[in-house]
PyMOL Python script that loads the backbone (N, CA, C, O; Angstrom):
from pymol import cmd

cmd.read_pdbstr("""\
ATOM      1  N   UNK A   1      -6.710  21.841  -2.378  1.00  0.00           N
ATOM      2  CA  UNK A   1      -6.942  21.012  -3.580  1.00  0.00           C
ATOM      3  C   UNK A   1      -8.123  20.336  -3.570  1.00  0.00           C
ATOM      4  O   UNK A   1      -8.302  19.459  -2.725  1.00  0.00           O
ATOM      5  N   UNK A   2      -9.001  20.619  -4.416  1.00  0.00           N
ATOM      6  CA  UNK A   2     -10.574  19.912  -4.747  1.00  0.00           C
ATOM      7  C   UNK A   2     -10.150  18.730  -5.006  1.00  0.00           C
ATOM      8  O   UNK A   2      -9.099  18.761  -5.647  1.00  0.00           O
ATOM      9  N   UNK A   3     -10.340  18.216  -4.890  1.00  0.00           N
ATOM     10  CA  UNK A   3     -11.455  16.464  -4.496  1.00  0.00           C
ATOM     11  C   UNK A   3     -10.920  16.013  -6.350  1.00  0.00           C
ATOM     12  O   UNK A   3      -9.931  15.435  -6.801  1.00  0.00           O
ATOM     13  N   UNK A   4     -12.321  16.713  -7.083  1.00  0.00           N
ATOM     14  CA  UNK A   4     -11.356  16.519  -8.183  1.00  0.00           C
ATOM     15  C   UNK A   4     -11.033  16.381  -9.033  1.00  0.00           C
ATOM     16  O   UNK A   4     -11.373  15.636  -9.952  1.00  0.00           O
ATOM     17  N   UNK A   5      -9.843  17.506  -8.833  1.00  0.00           N
ATOM     18  CA  UNK A   5      -8.102  17.696  -9.261  1.00  0.00           C
ATOM     19  C   UNK A   5      -7.072  16.791  -8.507  1.00  0.00           C
ATOM     20  O   UNK A   5      -6.122  16.092  -8.859  1.00  0.00           O
ATOM     21  N   UNK A   6      -7.397  16.961  -7.863  1.00  0.00           N
ATOM     22  CA  UNK A   6      -7.162  15.698  -6.486  1.00  0.00           C
ATOM     23  C   UNK A   6      -6.087  14.133  -7.062  1.00  0.00           C
ATOM     24  O   UNK A   6      -4.908  13.781  -7.073  1.00  0.00           O
ATOM     25  N   UNK A   7      -7.458  13.611  -7.474  1.00  0.00           N
ATOM     26  CA  UNK A   7      -7.659  12.676  -7.914  1.00  0.00           C
ATOM     27  C   UNK A   7      -7.274  12.677  -9.245  1.00  0.00           C
ATOM     28  O   UNK A   7      -6.511  11.891  -9.806  1.00  0.00           O
ATOM     29  N   UNK A   8      -7.919  13.709  -9.739  1.00  0.00           N
ATOM     30  CA  UNK A   8      -6.680  14.185 -11.363  1.00  0.00           C
ATOM     31  C   UNK A   8      -5.113  13.931 -11.961  1.00  0.00           C
ATOM     32  O   UNK A   8      -4.623  13.608 -13.043  1.00  0.00           O
ATOM     33  N   UNK A   9      -4.290  14.503  -9.679  1.00  0.00           N
ATOM     34  CA  UNK A   9      -3.019  14.442  -9.970  1.00  0.00           C
ATOM     35  C   UNK A   9      -2.678  13.271  -9.931  1.00  0.00           C
ATOM     36  O   UNK A   9      -1.716  12.869 -10.586  1.00  0.00           O
ATOM     37  N   UNK A  10      -3.687  12.183  -8.847  1.00  0.00           N
ATOM     38  CA  UNK A  10      -3.423  10.972  -8.793  1.00  0.00           C
ATOM     39  C   UNK A  10      -3.158   9.962  -9.988  1.00  0.00           C
ATOM     40  O   UNK A  10      -2.240   9.156 -10.142  1.00  0.00           O
ATOM     41  N   UNK A  11      -3.938  10.175 -10.555  1.00  0.00           N
ATOM     42  CA  UNK A  11      -4.241   9.786 -11.958  1.00  0.00           C
ATOM     43  C   UNK A  11      -2.917   9.450 -12.553  1.00  0.00           C
ATOM     44  O   UNK A  11      -2.127   8.513 -12.672  1.00  0.00           O
ATOM     45  N   UNK A  12      -3.092  10.729 -12.870  1.00  0.00           N
ATOM     46  CA  UNK A  12      -1.583  11.072 -13.448  1.00  0.00           C
ATOM     47  C   UNK A  12      -0.135  10.682 -13.191  1.00  0.00           C
ATOM     48  O   UNK A  12       0.777  10.401 -13.969  1.00  0.00           O
ATOM     49  N   UNK A  13      -0.192  10.745 -11.996  1.00  0.00           N
ATOM     50  CA  UNK A  13       1.546  10.330 -10.954  1.00  0.00           C
ATOM     51  C   UNK A  13       1.629   8.885 -11.420  1.00  0.00           C
ATOM     52  O   UNK A  13       0.697   8.190 -11.826  1.00  0.00           O
ATOM     53  N   UNK A  14       3.383   8.435 -11.243  1.00  0.00           N
ATOM     54  CA  UNK A  14       3.922   7.245 -11.914  1.00  0.00           C
ATOM     55  C   UNK A  14       3.597   6.024 -10.681  1.00  0.00           C
ATOM     56  O   UNK A  14       2.796   6.562  -9.917  1.00  0.00           O
ATOM     57  N   UNK A  15       3.901   4.582 -10.176  1.00  0.00           N
ATOM     58  CA  UNK A  15       3.766   4.613  -9.356  1.00  0.00           C
ATOM     59  C   UNK A  15       5.090   4.731  -8.301  1.00  0.00           C
ATOM     60  O   UNK A  15       4.861   4.762  -7.092  1.00  0.00           O
ATOM     61  N   UNK A  16       6.296   4.788  -8.735  1.00  0.00           N
ATOM     62  CA  UNK A  16       7.163   5.515  -7.371  1.00  0.00           C
ATOM     63  C   UNK A  16       6.155   7.030  -6.874  1.00  0.00           C
ATOM     64  O   UNK A  16       5.417   7.055  -5.889  1.00  0.00           O
ATOM     65  N   UNK A  17       6.340   8.006  -7.684  1.00  0.00           N
ATOM     66  CA  UNK A  17       5.347   9.174  -7.128  1.00  0.00           C
ATOM     67  C   UNK A  17       4.138   9.001  -6.368  1.00  0.00           C
ATOM     68  O   UNK A  17       3.893   9.944  -5.615  1.00  0.00           O
ATOM     69  N   UNK A  18       3.239   7.959  -6.363  1.00  0.00           N
ATOM     70  CA  UNK A  18       2.359   7.202  -5.464  1.00  0.00           C
ATOM     71  C   UNK A  18       2.895   7.555  -4.618  1.00  0.00           C
ATOM     72  O   UNK A  18       2.875   8.618  -3.998  1.00  0.00           O
ATOM     73  N   UNK A  19       3.735   6.160  -4.470  1.00  0.00           N
ATOM     74  CA  UNK A  19       4.523   5.489  -3.775  1.00  0.00           C
ATOM     75  C   UNK A  19       5.312   6.308  -2.740  1.00  0.00           C
ATOM     76  O   UNK A  19       5.851   6.032  -1.668  1.00  0.00           O
ATOM     77  N   UNK A  20       5.177   7.368  -3.443  1.00  0.00           N
ATOM     78  CA  UNK A  20       6.271   8.630  -2.721  1.00  0.00           C
ATOM     79  C   UNK A  20       5.968   9.112  -1.498  1.00  0.00           C
ATOM     80  O   UNK A  20       6.518   9.152  -0.398  1.00  0.00           O
ATOM     81  N   UNK A  21       3.891   9.836  -2.470  1.00  0.00           N
ATOM     82  CA  UNK A  21       2.694  10.466  -1.877  1.00  0.00           C
ATOM     83  C   UNK A  21       2.366   9.945  -0.863  1.00  0.00           C
ATOM     84  O   UNK A  21       2.185  10.897  -0.104  1.00  0.00           O
ATOM     85  N   UNK A  22       2.160   9.031  -0.318  1.00  0.00           N
ATOM     86  CA  UNK A  22       1.172   8.303   0.737  1.00  0.00           C
ATOM     87  C   UNK A  22       2.764   8.370   1.445  1.00  0.00           C
ATOM     88  O   UNK A  22       2.954   9.517   1.849  1.00  0.00           O
ATOM     89  N   UNK A  23       3.627   7.717   1.636  1.00  0.00           N
ATOM     90  CA  UNK A  23       4.524   8.103   2.693  1.00  0.00           C
ATOM     91  C   UNK A  23       4.728   9.640   3.331  1.00  0.00           C
ATOM     92  O   UNK A  23       5.217   9.685   4.460  1.00  0.00           O
ATOM     93  N   UNK A  24       4.544  10.307   2.984  1.00  0.00           N
ATOM     94  CA  UNK A  24       4.243  11.772   3.195  1.00  0.00           C
ATOM     95  C   UNK A  24       3.156  12.032   3.982  1.00  0.00           C
ATOM     96  O   UNK A  24       2.961  12.448   5.124  1.00  0.00           O
ATOM     97  N   UNK A  25       2.211  11.508   2.630  1.00  0.00           N
ATOM     98  CA  UNK A  25       0.765  11.333   3.694  1.00  0.00           C
ATOM     99  C   UNK A  25       0.788  10.969   5.046  1.00  0.00           C
ATOM    100  O   UNK A  25       0.760  11.768   5.982  1.00  0.00           O
ATOM    101  N   UNK A  26       0.860   9.276   5.167  1.00  0.00           N
ATOM    102  CA  UNK A  26       1.087   8.700   6.683  1.00  0.00           C
ATOM    103  C   UNK A  26       2.413   9.795   6.939  1.00  0.00           C
ATOM    104  O   UNK A  26       1.915  10.688   6.254  1.00  0.00           O
ATOM    105  N   UNK A  27       3.280  10.195   7.249  1.00  0.00           N
ATOM    106  CA  UNK A  27       3.662  11.068   7.757  1.00  0.00           C
ATOM    107  C   UNK A  27       3.173  12.373   8.541  1.00  0.00           C
ATOM    108  O   UNK A  27       3.389  12.746   9.694  1.00  0.00           O
ATOM    109  N   UNK A  28       2.334  13.007   7.351  1.00  0.00           N
ATOM    110  CA  UNK A  28       1.549  14.298   8.324  1.00  0.00           C
ATOM    111  C   UNK A  28       0.430  13.340   9.375  1.00  0.00           C
ATOM    112  O   UNK A  28      -0.157  13.658  10.410  1.00  0.00           O
ATOM    113  N   UNK A  29       0.448  12.240   8.697  1.00  0.00           N
ATOM    114  CA  UNK A  29      -0.608  11.787   9.699  1.00  0.00           C
ATOM    115  C   UNK A  29      -0.193  11.468  11.054  1.00  0.00           C
ATOM    116  O   UNK A  29      -0.776  11.969  12.016  1.00  0.00           O
ATOM    117  N   UNK A  30       1.161  10.348  11.236  1.00  0.00           N
ATOM    118  CA  UNK A  30       1.761  10.293  12.167  1.00  0.00           C
ATOM    119  C   UNK A  30       1.780  11.579  13.206  1.00  0.00           C
ATOM    120  O   UNK A  30       1.197  11.507  14.287  1.00  0.00           O
ATOM    121  N   UNK A  31       2.403  12.606  12.844  1.00  0.00           N
ATOM    122  CA  UNK A  31       2.807  14.352  13.141  1.00  0.00           C
ATOM    123  C   UNK A  31       1.515  14.522  13.492  1.00  0.00           C
ATOM    124  O   UNK A  31       1.454  14.772  14.696  1.00  0.00           O
ATOM    125  N   UNK A  32       0.484  14.498  12.989  1.00  0.00           N
ATOM    126  CA  UNK A  32      -1.176  14.785  13.686  1.00  0.00           C
ATOM    127  C   UNK A  32      -1.925  14.602  14.551  1.00  0.00           C
ATOM    128  O   UNK A  32      -2.919  15.196  14.969  1.00  0.00           O
ATOM    129  N   UNK A  33      -0.722  12.603  15.160  1.00  0.00           N
ATOM    130  CA  UNK A  33      -1.094  11.626  15.458  1.00  0.00           C
ATOM    131  C   UNK A  33      -0.765  12.423  17.328  1.00  0.00           C
ATOM    132  O   UNK A  33      -1.371  12.464  18.399  1.00  0.00           O
ATOM    133  N   UNK A  34       1.103  13.130  16.522  1.00  0.00           N
ATOM    134  CA  UNK A  34       1.721  13.027  18.136  1.00  0.00           C
ATOM    135  C   UNK A  34       1.710  13.940  18.425  1.00  0.00           C
ATOM    136  O   UNK A  34       2.242  14.186  19.507  1.00  0.00           O
ATOM    137  N   UNK A  35       0.940  15.326  17.445  1.00  0.00           N
ATOM    138  CA  UNK A  35       0.328  16.364  18.402  1.00  0.00           C
ATOM    139  C   UNK A  35      -0.413  16.615  18.967  1.00  0.00           C
ATOM    140  O   UNK A  35      -0.454  17.494  19.827  1.00  0.00           O
ATOM    141  N   UNK A  36      -1.668  15.477  18.430  1.00  0.00           N
ATOM    142  CA  UNK A  36      -3.145  15.754  19.439  1.00  0.00           C
ATOM    143  C   UNK A  36      -2.032  14.763  21.146  1.00  0.00           C
ATOM    144  O   UNK A  36      -2.270  15.278  22.238  1.00  0.00           O
ATOM    145  N   UNK A  37      -1.653  14.306  21.149  1.00  0.00           N
ATOM    146  CA  UNK A  37      -1.082  13.220  22.382  1.00  0.00           C
ATOM    147  C   UNK A  37      -0.529  15.182  23.007  1.00  0.00           C
ATOM    148  O   UNK A  37      -1.412  15.975  23.335  1.00  0.00           O
ATOM    149  N   UNK A  38       0.565  15.473  23.030  1.00  0.00           N
ATOM    150  CA  UNK A  38       1.175  16.997  22.592  1.00  0.00           C
ATOM    151  C   UNK A  38       1.081  18.099  23.231  1.00  0.00           C
ATOM    152  O   UNK A  38       1.557  18.414  24.322  1.00  0.00           O
ATOM    153  N   UNK A  39       0.008  19.077  22.008  1.00  0.00           N
ATOM    154  CA  UNK A  39      -0.859  19.208  21.921  1.00  0.00           C
ATOM    155  C   UNK A  39      -2.409  19.630  21.864  1.00  0.00           C
ATOM    156  O   UNK A  39      -3.253  18.735  21.878  1.00  0.00           O
ATOM    157  N   UNK A  40      -2.752  20.821  21.808  1.00  0.00           N
ATOM    158  CA  UNK A  40      -3.892  20.561  21.937  1.00  0.00           C
ATOM    159  C   UNK A  40      -4.391  20.542  19.672  1.00  0.00           C
ATOM    160  O   UNK A  40      -3.516  21.012  18.947  1.00  0.00           O
ATOM    161  N   UNK A  41      -5.354  20.145  19.167  1.00  0.00           N
ATOM    162  CA  UNK A  41      -5.971  20.635  17.597  1.00  0.00           C
ATOM    163  C   UNK A  41      -6.579  21.402  17.614  1.00  0.00           C
ATOM    164  O   UNK A  41      -6.807  22.033  18.645  1.00  0.00           O
ATOM    165  N   UNK A  42      -7.149  21.695  16.366  1.00  0.00           N
ATOM    166  CA  UNK A  42      -7.759  23.519  16.438  1.00  0.00           C
ATOM    167  C   UNK A  42      -9.164  21.660  15.865  1.00  0.00           C
ATOM    168  O   UNK A  42     -10.280  21.362  16.291  1.00  0.00           O
ATOM    169  N   UNK A  43      -8.508  21.162  15.114  1.00  0.00           N
ATOM    170  CA  UNK A  43      -9.788  20.873  13.526  1.00  0.00           C
ATOM    171  C   UNK A  43      -8.923  19.206  13.434  1.00  0.00           C
ATOM    172  O   UNK A  43      -7.927  18.765  12.860  1.00  0.00           O
ATOM    173  N   UNK A  44      -9.684  18.822  14.100  1.00  0.00           N
ATOM    174  CA  UNK A  44      -9.791  17.864  14.479  1.00  0.00           C
ATOM    175  C   UNK A  44     -10.374  16.498  13.245  1.00  0.00           C
ATOM    176  O   UNK A  44     -10.202  15.281  13.309  1.00  0.00           O
ATOM    177  N   UNK A  45     -11.272  17.559  11.923  1.00  0.00           N
ATOM    178  CA  UNK A  45     -11.069  16.414  11.339  1.00  0.00           C
ATOM    179  C   UNK A  45     -10.582  16.624  10.322  1.00  0.00           C
ATOM    180  O   UNK A  45     -11.175  16.654   9.244  1.00  0.00           O
ATOM    181  N   UNK A  46      -8.493  16.944  10.658  1.00  0.00           N
ATOM    182  CA  UNK A  46      -8.100  16.213   9.687  1.00  0.00           C
ATOM    183  C   UNK A  46      -7.310  15.142   9.870  1.00  0.00           C
ATOM    184  O   UNK A  46      -6.401  14.734   9.147  1.00  0.00           O
ATOM    185  N   UNK A  47      -7.935  14.485  11.431  1.00  0.00           N
ATOM    186  CA  UNK A  47      -7.168  12.810  10.775  1.00  0.00           C
ATOM    187  C   UNK A  47      -8.265  12.405   9.616  1.00  0.00           C
ATOM    188  O   UNK A  47      -7.759  11.611   8.823  1.00  0.00           O
ATOM    189  N   UNK A  48      -9.662  12.743   9.294  1.00  0.00           N
ATOM    190  CA  UNK A  48     -10.373  12.445   8.654  1.00  0.00           C
ATOM    191  C   UNK A  48      -9.875  12.009   6.822  1.00  0.00           C
ATOM    192  O   UNK A  48      -9.677  11.074   6.046  1.00  0.00           O
ATOM    193  N   UNK A  49      -9.888  13.734   6.977  1.00  0.00           N
ATOM    194  CA  UNK A  49      -9.947  13.399   6.040  1.00  0.00           C
ATOM    195  C   UNK A  49      -7.923  13.175   5.189  1.00  0.00           C
ATOM    196  O   UNK A  49      -7.488  12.948   4.060  1.00  0.00           O
ATOM    197  N   UNK A  50      -7.270  13.431   6.658  1.00  0.00           N
ATOM    198  CA  UNK A  50      -5.554  12.203   6.176  1.00  0.00           C
ATOM    199  C   UNK A  50      -5.663  10.597   5.741  1.00  0.00           C
ATOM    200  O   UNK A  50      -5.212  10.066   4.726  1.00  0.00           O
ATOM    201  N   UNK A  51      -6.390  10.014   6.811  1.00  0.00           N
ATOM    202  CA  UNK A  51      -7.135   8.207   6.325  1.00  0.00           C
ATOM    203  C   UNK A  51      -7.377   8.354   5.027  1.00  0.00           C
ATOM    204  O   UNK A  51      -6.631   7.641   4.356  1.00  0.00           O
ATOM    205  N   UNK A  52      -8.150   9.019   4.378  1.00  0.00           N
ATOM    206  CA  UNK A  52      -9.200   9.532   3.414  1.00  0.00           C
ATOM    207  C   UNK A  52      -8.414   9.216   1.795  1.00  0.00           C
ATOM    208  O   UNK A  52      -8.647   8.438   0.870  1.00  0.00           O
ATOM    209  N   UNK A  53      -7.112  10.567   2.138  1.00  0.00           N
ATOM    210  CA  UNK A  53      -6.319  10.249   1.540  1.00  0.00           C
ATOM    211  C   UNK A  53      -4.827   9.489   0.574  1.00  0.00           C
ATOM    212  O   UNK A  53      -4.268   9.397  -0.520  1.00  0.00           O
ATOM    213  N   UNK A  54      -4.802   8.880   2.826  1.00  0.00           N
ATOM    214  CA  UNK A  54      -4.348   7.489   2.602  1.00  0.00           C
ATOM    215  C   UNK A  54      -4.892   6.554   1.576  1.00  0.00           C
ATOM    216  O   UNK A  54      -4.474   6.603   0.419  1.00  0.00           O
ATOM    217  N   UNK A  55      -5.651   5.849   1.887  1.00  0.00           N
ATOM    218  CA  UNK A  55      -6.536   5.480   1.290  1.00  0.00           C
ATOM    219  C   UNK A  55      -6.905   5.275  -0.772  1.00  0.00           C
ATOM    220  O   UNK A  55      -6.996   4.327  -1.552  1.00  0.00           O
ATOM    221  N   UNK A  56      -7.033   7.206  -0.883  1.00  0.00           N
ATOM    222  CA  UNK A  56      -7.130   7.090  -2.409  1.00  0.00           C
ATOM    223  C   UNK A  56      -5.757   7.119  -2.733  1.00  0.00           C
ATOM    224  O   UNK A  56      -5.471   6.591  -3.807  1.00  0.00           O
ATOM    225  N   UNK A  57      -5.007   7.515  -2.192  1.00  0.00           N
ATOM    226  CA  UNK A  57      -3.316   6.974  -2.701  1.00  0.00           C
ATOM    227  C   UNK A  57      -2.936   5.692  -2.869  1.00  0.00           C
ATOM    228  O   UNK A  57      -1.937   5.372  -3.512  1.00  0.00           O
ATOM    229  N   UNK A  58      -3.668   4.932  -2.332  1.00  0.00           N
ATOM    230  CA  UNK A  58      -3.418   3.296  -1.850  1.00  0.00           C
ATOM    231  C   UNK A  58      -4.039   2.299  -2.912  1.00  0.00           C
ATOM    232  O   UNK A  58      -3.667   1.281  -3.495  1.00  0.00           O
ATOM    233  N   UNK A  59      -5.160   3.092  -2.873  1.00  0.00           N
ATOM    234  CA  UNK A  59      -5.972   2.644  -3.763  1.00  0.00           C
ATOM    235  C   UNK A  59      -5.732   2.559  -5.924  1.00  0.00           C
ATOM    236  O   UNK A  59      -5.860   1.669  -6.764  1.00  0.00           O
ATOM    237  N   UNK A  60      -5.163   4.737  -5.969  1.00  0.00           N
ATOM    238  CA  UNK A  60      -4.826   3.827  -6.778  1.00  0.00           C
ATOM    239  C   UNK A  60      -3.033   3.822  -7.251  1.00  0.00           C
ATOM    240  O   UNK A  60      -2.654   3.869  -8.421  1.00  0.00           O
ATOM    241  N   UNK A  61      -2.526   3.784  -6.583  1.00  0.00           N
ATOM    242  CA  UNK A  61      -1.414   3.229  -6.365  1.00  0.00           C
ATOM    243  C   UNK A  61      -2.035   0.834  -6.768  1.00  0.00           C
ATOM    244  O   UNK A  61      -1.766   0.171  -7.770  1.00  0.00           O
ATOM    245  N   UNK A  62      -2.353   0.651  -6.253  1.00  0.00           N
ATOM    246  CA  UNK A  62      -3.125  -1.016  -6.550  1.00  0.00           C
ATOM    247  C   UNK A  62      -3.455  -0.897  -7.591  1.00  0.00           C
ATOM    248  O   UNK A  62      -3.039  -1.982  -7.999  1.00  0.00           O
ATOM    249  N   UNK A  63      -3.966  -0.373  -8.578  1.00  0.00           N
ATOM    250  CA  UNK A  63      -4.664  -0.218 -10.268  1.00  0.00           C
ATOM    251  C   UNK A  63      -3.510   0.487 -10.622  1.00  0.00           C
ATOM    252  O   UNK A  63      -2.731  -0.466 -10.651  1.00  0.00           O
ATOM    253  N   UNK A  64      -3.140   1.019 -10.780  1.00  0.00           N
ATOM    254  CA  UNK A  64      -1.432   1.265 -11.647  1.00  0.00           C
ATOM    255  C   UNK A  64      -0.673  -0.274 -11.773  1.00  0.00           C
ATOM    256  O   UNK A  64      -0.406  -0.904 -12.796  1.00  0.00           O
ATOM    257  N   UNK A  65      -0.398  -0.683 -10.135  1.00  0.00           N
ATOM    258  CA  UNK A  65       0.476  -1.865 -10.103  1.00  0.00           C
ATOM    259  C   UNK A  65      -0.204  -3.304 -10.550  1.00  0.00           C
ATOM    260  O   UNK A  65       0.474  -4.318 -10.709  1.00  0.00           O
ATOM    261  N   UNK A  66      -1.944  -3.242 -10.769  1.00  0.00           N
ATOM    262  CA  UNK A  66      -2.140  -4.536 -11.520  1.00  0.00           C
ATOM    263  C   UNK A  66      -2.152  -3.726 -13.166  1.00  0.00           C
ATOM    264  O   UNK A  66      -2.267  -4.164 -14.310  1.00  0.00           O
ATOM    265  N   UNK A  67      -2.102  -3.340 -13.002  1.00  0.00           N
ATOM    266  CA  UNK A  67      -1.915  -2.798 -14.868  1.00  0.00           C
ATOM    267  C   UNK A  67      -0.981  -3.391 -15.524  1.00  0.00           C
ATOM    268  O   UNK A  67      -0.967  -4.249 -16.407  1.00  0.00           O
ATOM    269  N   UNK A  68       0.354  -2.390 -14.559  1.00  0.00           N
ATOM    270  CA  UNK A  68       1.446  -3.621 -14.670  1.00  0.00           C
ATOM    271  C   UNK A  68       1.600  -4.744 -15.452  1.00  0.00           C
ATOM    272  O   UNK A  68       2.049  -5.142 -16.527  1.00  0.00           O
ATOM    273  N   UNK A  69       0.432  -5.439 -13.379  1.00  0.00           N
ATOM    274  CA  UNK A  69       1.440  -6.633 -14.392  1.00  0.00           C
ATOM    275  C   UNK A  69       0.632  -7.619 -15.388  1.00  0.00           C
ATOM    276  O   UNK A  69       1.098  -8.629 -15.915  1.00  0.00           O
ATOM    277  N   UNK A  70      -0.821  -7.055 -15.550  1.00  0.00           N
ATOM    278  CA  UNK A  70      -1.677  -7.147 -16.633  1.00  0.00           C
ATOM    279  C   UNK A  70      -0.583  -6.826 -17.948  1.00  0.00           C
ATOM    280  O   UNK A  70      -0.261  -7.923 -18.404  1.00  0.00           O
ATOM    281  N   UNK A  71      -0.169  -6.147 -18.413  1.00  0.00           N
ATOM    282  CA  UNK A  71       0.870  -5.742 -19.098  1.00  0.00           C
ATOM    283  C   UNK A  71       2.100  -7.162 -19.572  1.00  0.00           C
ATOM    284  O   UNK A  71       2.264  -7.766 -20.631  1.00  0.00           O
ATOM    285  N   UNK A  72       2.567  -7.234 -18.632  1.00  0.00           N
ATOM    286  CA  UNK A  72       3.423  -7.632 -18.626  1.00  0.00           C
ATOM    287  C   UNK A  72       3.455  -9.398 -19.146  1.00  0.00           C
ATOM    288  O   UNK A  72       4.520 -10.014 -19.174  1.00  0.00           O
TER     289      UNK A  72
END
""", "prot")
cmd.dss("prot")
cmd.show_as("cartoon", "prot")
cmd.util.cbc("prot")
cmd.orient("prot")
């Protein structure tokens, strides 16, 4: 998925959806780390991509939460 489309999708997600997506990506990152120890990985750039994706999701999640607090 292109970065712009991914960002747009994250903007449209609710807090619960973002939390679920963050958990999924964190599990993917854990699996990649596990595979790097037990087997050979062809593309080590996946580590960086997944870490950035987690950070991006958590940023949008924090923004959504702060907007919700401001409305209360």
